[in-house]
VOPAGU-2260 file (C-alpha; in pm, 1 decimal, decimal comma):
REM VOPAGU-2260
SITE   aa  ch    i         X         Y         Z
SITE  MET   A    0    7883,0   11395,4    9644,0
SITE  SER   A    1    8058,0   11313,0    9946,0
SITE  GLN   A    2    7912,7   11049,5   10242,5
SITE  VAL   A    3    7960,7   11104,7   10581,5
SITE  VAL   A    4    8100,2   10792,9   10768,4
SITE  ARG   A    5    8250,6   10735,3   11099,4
SITE  GLY   A    6    8575,7   10703,4   11148,0
SITE  VAL   A    7    8854,2   10675,5   11450,3
SITE  ILE   A    8    9004,8   11033,2   11541,5
SITE  ALA   A    9    9333,6   11136,7   11745,2
SITE  ARG   A   10    9256,8   11502,9   11800,7
SITE  ALA   A   11    9591,4   11599,6   12033,5
SITE  LYS   A   12    9854,5   11399,5   12216,8
SITE  GLY   A   13    9800,7   11100,2   12389,5
SITE  GLU   A   14    9479,4   11191,9   12403,3
SITE  PRO   A   15    9257,4   10916,8   12397,2
SITE  VAL   A   16    9076,3   10829,5   12083,7
SITE  THR   A   17    8713,4   10958,0   11956,2
SITE  VAL   A   18    8507,3   10787,5   11648,6
SITE  GLU   A   19    8339,8   11038,2   11468,6
SITE  ASN   A   20    8183,0   11155,2   11178,7
SITE  VAL   A   21    8404,1   11189,3   10879,5
SITE  VAL   A   22    8365,9   11361,7   10552,0
SITE  VAL   A   23    8472,7   11164,3   10256,4
SITE  PRO   A   24    8494,9   11350,1    9922,5
SITE  ASP   A   25    8384,4   11179,9    9589,4
SITE  PRO   A   26    8736,6   11040,7    9414,8
SITE  GLY   A   27    8895,7   11283,7    9221,1
SITE  PRO   A   28    9126,7   11224,8    8932,2
SITE  GLY   A   29    9394,3   10927,5    9029,3
SITE  GLU   A   30    9182,3   10861,9    9338,4
SITE  ALA   A   31    9000,8   10562,6    9515,8
SITE  VAL   A   32    8738,1   10512,8    9790,5
SITE  VAL   A   33    8724,5   10201,6    9962,6
SITE  LYS   A   34    8481,1    9997,0   10152,6
SITE  ILE   A   35    8703,8    9879,7   10476,7
SITE  GLN   A   36    8624,1    9560,5   10543,4
SITE  ALA   A   37    8871,8    9507,0   10850,1
SITE  CYS   A   38    9215,5    9692,8   10950,7
SITE  GLY   A   39    9469,4    9602,0   11215,5
SITE  VAL   A   40    9583,3    9812,6   11476,5
SITE  CYS   A   41    9928,1    9904,8   11431,7
SITE  HIS   A   42   10236,4   10037,5   11693,5
SITE  THR   A   43   10274,2   10312,6   11438,3
SITE  ASP   A   44    9935,6   10440,1   11492,0
SITE  LEU   A   45    9991,6   10489,2   11866,6
SITE  HIS   A   46   10258,7   10662,7   11751,8
SITE  TYR   A   47   10060,6   10906,0   11607,8
SITE  ARG   A   48    9866,6   10942,8   11871,2
SITE  GLU   A   49   10131,4   11023,9   12114,8
SITE  GLY   A   50   10302,8   11276,5   11851,5
SITE  GLY   A   51   10556,3   11044,7   11766,4
SITE  ILE   A   52   10543,0   11087,8   11391,5
SITE  ASN   A   53   10400,1   11430,8   11387,2
SITE  ASP   A   54   10181,7   11720,8   11503,3
SITE  GLU   A   55    9909,8   11780,7   11198,0
SITE  PHE   A   56    9626,4   11679,4   11419,4
SITE  PRO   A   57    9365,5   11556,9   11433,4
SITE  PHE   A   58    9505,3   11212,8   11241,8
SITE  LEU   A   59    9240,7   10976,4   11108,6
SITE  LEU   A   60    9387,5   10652,9   11233,6
SITE  GLY   A   61    9419,5   10322,5   11059,7
SITE  HIS   A   62    9670,1   10197,0   10761,3
SITE  GLU   A   63    9711,5    9829,9   10760,9
SITE  ALA   A   64    9340,5    9741,2   10609,7
SITE  ALA   A   65    9211,0    9533,1   10292,6
SITE  GLY   A   66    8854,1    9613,5   10143,5
SITE  VAL   A   67    8619,3    9683,6    9853,0
SITE  VAL   A   68    8709,5    9935,2    9601,3
SITE  GLU   A   69    8321,4   10153,7    9565,9
SITE  SER   A   70    8417,5   10402,2    9287,1
SITE  VAL   A   71    8771,7   10562,2    9096,2
SITE  GLY   A   72    8845,5   10905,7    9005,3
SITE  GLU   A   73    8885,4   11052,1    8647,1
SITE  GLY   A   74    9237,7   10853,0    8473,6
SITE  VAL   A   75    9215,4   10524,9    8720,0
SITE  THR   A   76    9290,5   10204,1    8525,2
SITE  ASN   A   77    9462,3    9983,1    8813,1
SITE  VAL   A   78    9131,6    9882,3    8965,5
SITE  ALA   A   79    8794,1    9918,3    8900,3
SITE  PRO   A   80    8446,4    9924,5    9121,8
SITE  GLY   A   81    8474,3    9585,0    9294,7
SITE  ASP   A   82    8771,3    9504,4    9311,8
SITE  TYR   A   83    8921,8    9322,8    9637,6
SITE  VAL   A   84    9193,0    9505,8    9753,8
SITE  ILE   A   85    9495,5    9552,0   10035,9
SITE  LEU   A   86    9603,6    9929,7   10073,0
SITE  ASN   A   87    9946,1    9994,2   10092,4
SITE  TRP   A   88   10142,3   10332,7   10206,6
SITE  ARG   A   89   10402,5   10283,6    9893,6
SITE  ALA   A   90   10255,6   10359,8    9583,0
SITE  VAL   A   91   10513,5   10396,2    9350,1
SITE  CYS   A   92   10577,4   10668,6    9120,2
SITE  GLY   A   93   10748,0   10506,1    8853,1
SITE  ASN   A   94   10982,4   10813,8    8760,0
SITE  CYS   A   95   11223,8   10841,7    9071,2
SITE  ARG   A   96   11571,4   10753,4    8995,9
SITE  SER   A   97   11489,7   10485,1    9246,1
SITE  CYS   A   98   11215,0   10365,9    9035,8
SITE  LEU   A   99   11438,9   10442,6    8707,7
SITE  LYS   A  100   11717,4   10218,7    8857,5
SITE  GLY   A  101   11437,5    9913,5    8894,3
SITE  LYS   A  102   11436,9    9942,7    9241,9
SITE  PRO   A  103   11110,2   10061,8    9289,6
SITE  TRP   A  104   11100,3    9954,6    9619,3
SITE  TYR   A  105   11278,7   10251,2    9790,1
SITE  CYS   A  106   11080,7   10505,5    9556,3
SITE  PHE   A  107   11072,3   10788,9    9753,4
SITE  SER   A  108   10823,4   10970,4    9542,6
SITE  THR   A  109   10523,8   10791,1    9667,4
SITE  PHE   A  110   10147,6   10900,7    9595,4
SITE  ASN   A  111    9838,5   11017,7    9798,3
SITE  ALA   A  112    9535,6   11141,7    9750,8
SITE  ASP   A  113    9543,9   11515,9    9649,5
SITE  GLN   A  114    9162,5   11550,5    9844,0
SITE  LYS   A  115    9115,8   11570,1   10226,8
SITE  MET   A  116    8878,4   11425,9   10447,1
SITE  THR   A  117    8734,4   11665,7   10703,7
SITE  LEU   A  118    8538,1   11615,5   10997,6
SITE  GLU   A  119    8169,4   11772,8   10960,6
SITE  ASP   A  120    8277,4   12128,1   11065,2
SITE  GLY   A  121    8551,0   12134,3   10778,1
SITE  THR   A  122    8853,6   12065,1   10949,8
SITE  GLU   A  123    9067,4   11921,8   10761,0
SITE  LEU   A  124    9200,3   11535,5   10900,7
SITE  SER   A  125    9576,6   11380,4   10846,1
SITE  PRO   A  126    9492,9   11012,3   10732,6
SITE  ALA   A  127    9796,0   10779,8   10933,4
SITE  LEU   A  128   10049,0   10702,5   10659,6
SITE  GLY   A  129    9771,3   10859,3   10389,2
SITE  ILE   A  130    9552,9   10633,2   10430,0
SITE  GLY   A  131    9331,9   10677,4   10786,5
SITE  ALA   A  132    9158,6   10306,9   10785,5
SITE  PHE   A  133    8968,6   10312,4   11075,1
SITE  ILE   A  134    8660,9   10435,8   10937,9
SITE  GLU   A  135    8405,4   10262,4   10699,7
SITE  LYS   A  136    8499,4   10402,9   10367,6
SITE  THR   A  137    8820,8   10566,4   10276,0
SITE  LEU   A  138    8977,8   10777,7    9998,3
SITE  VAL   A  139    9352,9   10654,1    9862,0
SITE  HIS   A  140    9526,0   10707,0    9556,6
SITE  SER   A  141    9451,6   10436,6    9355,4
SITE  GLY   A  142    9868,8   10310,8    9313,2
SITE  GLN   A  143    9743,3   10236,6    9741,9
SITE  CYS   A  144    9512,4    9964,9    9639,2
SITE  THR   A  145    9661,0    9632,4    9545,8
SITE  PRO   A  146    9415,5    9372,6    9395,2
SITE  VAL   A  147    9448,7    9054,0    9574,3
SITE  ASP   A  148    9239,1    8729,6    9583,6
SITE  PRO   A  149    8949,9    8768,6    9740,9
SITE  GLU   A  150    8931,4    8487,8    9866,4
SITE  ALA   A  151    9109,5    8526,9   10114,6
SITE  PRO   A  152    8950,1    8707,8   10454,4
SITE  ALA   A  153    9041,1    9086,8   10508,6
SITE  THR   A  154    9125,0    9002,7   10860,3
SITE  ALA   A  155    9437,7    8837,4   10766,0
SITE  ALA   A  156    9530,7    8974,4   10430,9
SITE  GLY   A  157    9489,3    9347,2   10556,0
SITE  LEU   A  158    9782,0    9249,5   10792,7
SITE  LEU   A  159   10037,4    9264,0   10537,1
SITE  GLY   A  160    9909,4    9651,7   10441,9
SITE  CYS   A  161   10184,4    9703,5   10703,9
SITE  GLY   A  162   10350,8    9544,9   10987,9
SITE  VAL   A  163   10309,8    9165,7   10869,2
SITE  MET   A  164   10492,4    9225,4   10555,3
SITE  ALA   A  165   10770,5    9482,1   10716,9
SITE  GLY   A  166   10845,9    9147,5   10917,9
SITE  LEU   A  167   10877,3    8879,3   10624,8
SITE  GLY   A  168   11033,6    9142,0   10415,5
SITE  ALA   A  169   11303,6    9208,5   10639,3
SITE  ALA   A  170   11431,7    8818,4   10614,2
SITE  ILE   A  171   11306,2    8743,5   10283,4
SITE  ASN   A  172   11346,2    9080,4   10086,5
SITE  THR   A  173   11628,7    9309,7   10324,7
SITE  GLY   A  174   11800,7    9023,7   10487,6
SITE  ASP   A  175   11816,7    8813,0   10218,0
SITE  VAL   A  176   11757,4    8472,3   10425,0
SITE  GLY   A  177   11847,1    8154,2   10229,1
SITE  ARG   A  178   11840,9    7785,8   10263,2
SITE  GLY   A  179   12036,5    7705,8   10544,9
SITE  ASP   A  180   12077,6    8011,6   10685,0
SITE  SER   A  181   12099,8    8050,4   11084,3
SITE  VAL   A  182   11882,5    8359,3   11149,2
SITE  ALA   A  183   11859,6    8585,0   11525,0
SITE  VAL   A  184   11524,5    8781,2   11536,8
SITE  PHE   A  185   11522,1    9047,0   11825,9
SITE  GLY   A  186   11219,3    9125,2   11995,1
SITE  CYS   A  187   10872,3    8881,0   11927,6
SITE  GLY   A  188   10610,9    9084,7   11861,3
SITE  GLY   A  189   10347,2    9101,6   11533,8
SITE  VAL   A  190   10679,8    9210,8   11304,9
SITE  GLY   A  191   10966,2    9015,5   11474,7
SITE  ASP   A  192   10716,2    8702,1   11433,0
SITE  ALA   A  193   10655,8    8798,4   11074,4
SITE  ALA   A  194   11002,5    8791,1   11039,3
SITE  ILE   A  195   11070,1    8457,2   11251,1
SITE  ALA   A  196   10792,4    8324,9   10940,3
SITE  GLY   A  197   10935,8    8478,6   10633,0
SITE  ALA   A  198   11286,9    8325,4   10751,0
SITE  TYR   A  199   11148,8    7939,2   10784,7
SITE  LEU   A  200   10953,3    8018,0   10459,2
SITE  ALA   A  201   11275,2    8109,0   10298,6
SITE  GLY   A  202   11414,9    7776,4   10432,2
SITE  ALA   A  203   11648,1    7870,0   10722,3
SITE  SER   A  204   11785,2    7556,9   10926,6
SITE  THR   A  205   11826,5    7778,0   11261,0
SITE  ILE   A  206   11579,9    8008,9   11430,3
SITE  ILE   A  207   11637,1    8171,0   11690,1
SITE  ALA   A  208   11365,8    8405,1   11885,1
SITE  VAL   A  209   11519,0    8712,7   12167,6
SITE  ASP   A  210   11255,5    8879,7   12412,6
SITE  ILE   A  211   11203,5    8984,8   12765,3
SITE  ASP   A  212   10883,9    8786,8   12780,4
SITE  ASP   A  213   10814,6    8459,8   12775,4
SITE  THR   A  214   10462,6    8462,1   12653,3
SITE  LYS   A  215   10618,2    8667,4   12331,1
SITE  LEU   A  216   10856,7    8355,6   12278,9
SITE  GLU   A  217   10588,1    8082,4   12325,5
SITE  TRP   A  218   10397,5    8283,2   12028,7
SITE  ALA   A  219   10760,5    8255,0   11813,8
SITE  LYS   A  220   10772,6    7886,0   11851,6
SITE  GLU   A  221   10449,7    7915,7   11650,6
SITE  PHE   A  222   10587,9    8028,2   11367,2
SITE  GLY   A  223   10900,3    7893,5   11293,3
SITE  ALA   A  224   11156,9    7929,2   11600,8
SITE  THR   A  225   11386,7    7648,4   11678,2
SITE  HIS   A  226   11571,7    7821,5   11975,8
SITE  THR   A  227   11434,7    8106,5   12237,7
SITE  CYS   A  228   11594,3    8295,9   12438,2
SITE  ASN   A  229   11515,4    8527,7   12754,6
SITE  ALA   A  230   11760,2    8843,3   12725,6
SITE  ASN   A  231   11648,8    8911,3   13082,8
SITE  GLU   A  232   11764,0    8568,7   13205,7
SITE  THR   A  233   12029,6    8483,3   12925,1
SITE  ASP   A  234   12304,2    8685,7   12744,3
SITE  ALA   A  235   12185,5    8670,7   12382,7
SITE  VAL   A  236   12473,9    8742,9   12230,4
SITE  GLU   A  237   12648,2    8414,1   12390,7
SITE  TYR   A  238   12354,8    8227,0   12343,7
SITE  ILE   A  239   12296,0    8279,0   11976,5
SITE  GLN   A  240   12664,5    8187,3   11943,6
SITE  SER   A  241   12633,2    7857,3   12129,0
SITE  VAL   A  242   12387,0    7728,1   11902,4
SITE  THR   A  243   12550,9    7842,6   11578,4
SITE  ASP   A  244   12850,0    7627,4   11634,8
SITE  GLY   A  245   13004,0    7925,6   11792,8
SITE  ASN   A  246   12996,8    8147,1   11467,4
SITE  GLY   A  247   12751,1    8398,1   11536,4
SITE  ALA   A  248   12370,9    8395,2   11276,3
SITE  ASP   A  249   12423,9    8504,9   10924,4
SITE  VAL   A  250   12113,8    8717,3   10972,3
SITE  CYS   A  251   12019,9    8890,0   11261,1
SITE  ILE   A  252   11702,8    9174,5   11246,4
SITE  ASP   A  253   11629,6    9447,0   11560,3
SITE  ALA   A  254   11240,0    9389,8   11547,8
SITE  VAL   A  255   11305,3    9646,9   11819,1
SITE  GLY   A  256   11444,2    9991,4   11704,2
SITE  HIS   A  257   11646,6   10021,3   12062,4
SITE  PRO   A  258   12033,8   10115,2   12035,6
SITE  GLU   A  259   12141,7    9820,0   12316,7
SITE  VAL   A  260   11948,9    9545,6   12079,9
SITE  TYR   A  261   12113,5    9682,6   11744,7
SITE  GLN   A  262   12414,7    9649,5   11910,0
SITE  GLN   A  263   12304,6    9272,7   12049,3
SITE  CYS   A  264   12250,5    9202,1   11654,0
SITE  PHE   A  265   12616,8    9313,4   11540,9
SITE  GLN   A  266   12736,6    9140,1   11759,7
SITE  ALA   A  267   12589,0    8853,1   11753,8
SITE  ARG   A  268   12590,8    8800,7   11345,1
SITE  ASP   A  269   12878,5    8572,4   11193,1
SITE  LEU   A  270   13160,9    8709,2   10978,6
SITE  ALA   A  271   13048,0    8870,8   10670,0
SITE  GLY   A  272   12663,5    8838,0   10824,5
SITE  THR   A  273   12408,0    9094,5   10805,8
SITE  VAL   A  274   12216,3    9316,3   11000,8
SITE  VAL   A  275   11841,2    9413,1   10954,0
SITE  LEU   A  276   11652,9    9686,7   11072,8
SITE  VAL   A  277   11327,9    9694,1   11083,5
SITE  GLY   A  278   11219,1    9783,9   11428,1
SITE  VAL   A  279   11151,6   10186,8   11457,6
SITE  PRO   A  280   11375,4   10425,2   11669,9
SITE  ASN   A  281   11322,9   10678,2   11818,4
SITE  PRO   A  282   11431,9   11034,0   11671,5
SITE  GLU   A  283   11708,3   11115,0   11987,5
SITE  MET   A  284   11846,4   10769,1   12001,1
SITE  LYS   A  285   12243,3   10776,7   11934,2
SITE  LEU   A  286   12387,8   10481,0   11781,4
SITE  GLU   A  287   12804,7   10381,3   11907,7
SITE  LEU   A  288   12983,6   10136,8   11734,9
SITE  PRO   A  289   13340,6    9990,4   11739,3
SITE  PHE   A  290   13456,8   10111,6   11445,0
SITE  ILE   A  291   13724,4    9880,7   11391,3
SITE  GLU   A  292   13456,3    9623,9   11423,9
SITE  VAL   A  293   13213,6    9773,7   11166,0
SITE  PHE   A  294   13552,0    9722,1   10921,1
SITE  GLY   A  295   13705,4    9349,4   11050,0
SITE  ARG   A  296   13369,0    9184,3   11033,0
SITE  GLY   A  297   13250,9    9253,9   10679,7
SITE  GLY   A  298   12878,6    9198,3   10611,0
SITE  ALA   A  299   12618,5    9427,2   10565,5
SITE  LEU   A  300   12444,1    9662,8   10822,8
SITE  LYS   A  301   12059,3    9763,9   10590,4
SITE  SER   A  302   11802,4    9902,8   10739,7
SITE  SER   A  303   11460,2    9776,2   10614,8
SITE  TRP   A  304   11141,1    9994,5   10560,1
SITE  TYR   A  305   10820,8    9869,4   10459,6
SITE  GLY   A  306   11016,0    9541,7   10435,7
SITE  ASP   A  307   11184,1    9639,1   10129,9
SITE  CYS   A  308   10839,3    9541,6    9904,8
SITE  LEU   A  309   10703,9    9624,8    9623,3
SITE  PRO   A  310   10309,3    9574,8    9692,5
SITE  SER   A  311   10226,1    9475,3    9316,1
SITE  ARG   A  312   10449,8    9226,4    9346,9
SITE  ASP   A  313   10436,3    9059,1    9714,7
SITE  PHE   A  314   10150,1    9094,7    9861,0
SITE  PRO   A  315    9936,9    8874,4    9563,5
SITE  MET   A  316   10229,4    8635,5    9611,5
SITE  LEU   A  317   10236,8    8610,0   10016,6
SITE  ILE   A  318    9808,1    8598,0    9980,5
SITE  ASP   A  319    9872,9    8294,4    9741,9
SITE  LEU   A  320   10087,4    8124,6   10018,8
SITE  TYR   A  321    9833,0    8244,9   10302,1
SITE  ARG   A  322    9571,7    8001,2   10061,2
SITE  GLN   A  323    9845,8    7746,3    9979,1
SITE  GLY   A  324    9814,0    7706,2   10407,9
SITE  ARG   A  325   10240,2    7842,8   10373,9
SITE  LEU   A  326   10175,0    8150,3   10556,5
SITE  ASP   A  327    9977,4    8164,0   10865,2
SITE  LEU   A  328    9837,8    8507,9   10863,0
SITE  ASP   A  329    9539,0    8446,4   11074,9
SITE  ARG   A  330    9792,7    8280,8   11356,3
SITE  PHE   A  331    9869,1    8717,0   11390,9
SITE  VAL   A  332    9518,3    8798,8   11503,8
SITE  SER   A  333    9474,8    8786,8   11885,0
SITE  GLU   A  334    9107,7    8926,5   11856,7
SITE  THR   A  335    8890,6    9112,2   11681,0
SITE  ILE   A  336    8706,9    9421,2   11786,9
SITE  GLY   A  337    8441,6    9674,7   11649,4
SITE  ILE   A  338    8567,4   10024,0   11561,2
SITE  ASP   A  339    8439,9   10180,5   11899,8
SITE  GLY   A  340    8785,5    9936,3   12057,2
SITE  VAL   A  341    9033,3   10087,6   11922,4
SITE  GLU   A  342    9145,7   10282,7   12216,2
SITE  GLU   A  343    9183,2    9946,5   12450,5
SITE  ALA   A  344    9356,9    9783,0   12172,6
SITE  PHE   A  345    9604,4   10049,9   12223,3
SITE  HIS   A  346    9646,3    9945,0   12596,5
SITE  LYS   A  347    9642,5    9594,1   12574,4
SITE  MET   A  348    9922,1    9632,6   12291,7
SITE  GLU   A  349   10143,9    9861,6   12528,2
SITE  ARG   A  350   10047,8    9590,2   12769,1
SITE  GLY   A  351   10223,1    9312,8   12543,4
SITE  GLU   A  352    9883,6    9122,9   12534,1
SITE  VAL   A  353    9849,5    9105,2   12142,4
SITE  LEU   A  354    9985,7    9064,4   11841,4
SITE  ARG   A  355    9753,8    9195,2   11652,1
SITE  SER   A  356    9379,0    9366,5   11732,6
SITE  VAL   A  357    9186,7    9344,4   11375,0
SITE  VAL   A  358    8918,1    9625,3   11410,8
SITE  VAL   A  359    8599,0    9441,1   11161,3
SITE  ILE   A  360    8355,1    9725,8   11024,0
SITE  ASP   A  361    8044,5    9557,7   10905,0
């Protein structure tokens, strides 16, 4: 039978979130109910609250989470009750043209649960990114559950569910950073610092962090940045060229999602270098580039969606690196909070005071 649990709801655009009772149905075919242990407060959740994703209010927020499978529906074989899992918002279908080409990280027909969670009055909820994890228990498609080593605490493991995976993947998967490469990362929040960590893991020799906040630049050093540039005080393109023998970086990563930042990335890369866009632009933004330079510089201009990750491949591997001490996921956690602290966590995020607030659910 269905369960009633507490969850964080955004009822209307720009209004403070509330903690309310949510009805979670038993899992149907292909579905799973997961008891959430921890969920990171991601900027995407704030986008939902502000109406920046769509207007399908009310939203059940939260998506960057880890927990334990409580029950599964008919036909589920990839997970079982008791499995410790990270939730993902790209449950690949296996049948679309991208999957059939052997590139499932580009899958455009991903799965979500068929049933709806509701408020007690029957109002249907729209779960953020098809997950909705600021809640004691949530209903997802079983393909959104990726089993990992239970020795990794949920506060760290859950971060791979979105922002940290996006940044790591932007460097490792999309940017294909290799040993000895030079990398510049513009924007040193959670995603940008994860890109720096990914570049460091991949063996980049020069890692340049660019931001307008000195505190964030200090954070970037902790994740492996070898150089820092405050773009309010120094021309970022000239600085990057100055520390790369006048050439520019092999890979430039835009973790902001702003046309001016993207243009800096474009100008700061070496000939035949790569630009990776992982920051999410506003839908109204426009980009203008000198077309002859798009041709003349060569290389690649890429977008990175969820770090071009394949959860079944990448999550267990990254958790192994964490357990070996080679990927410090704990460093991303600025604070742990209760389910009632999400609204204040949004304000801290807006003020740039935290990398990640993580909701811990007892």
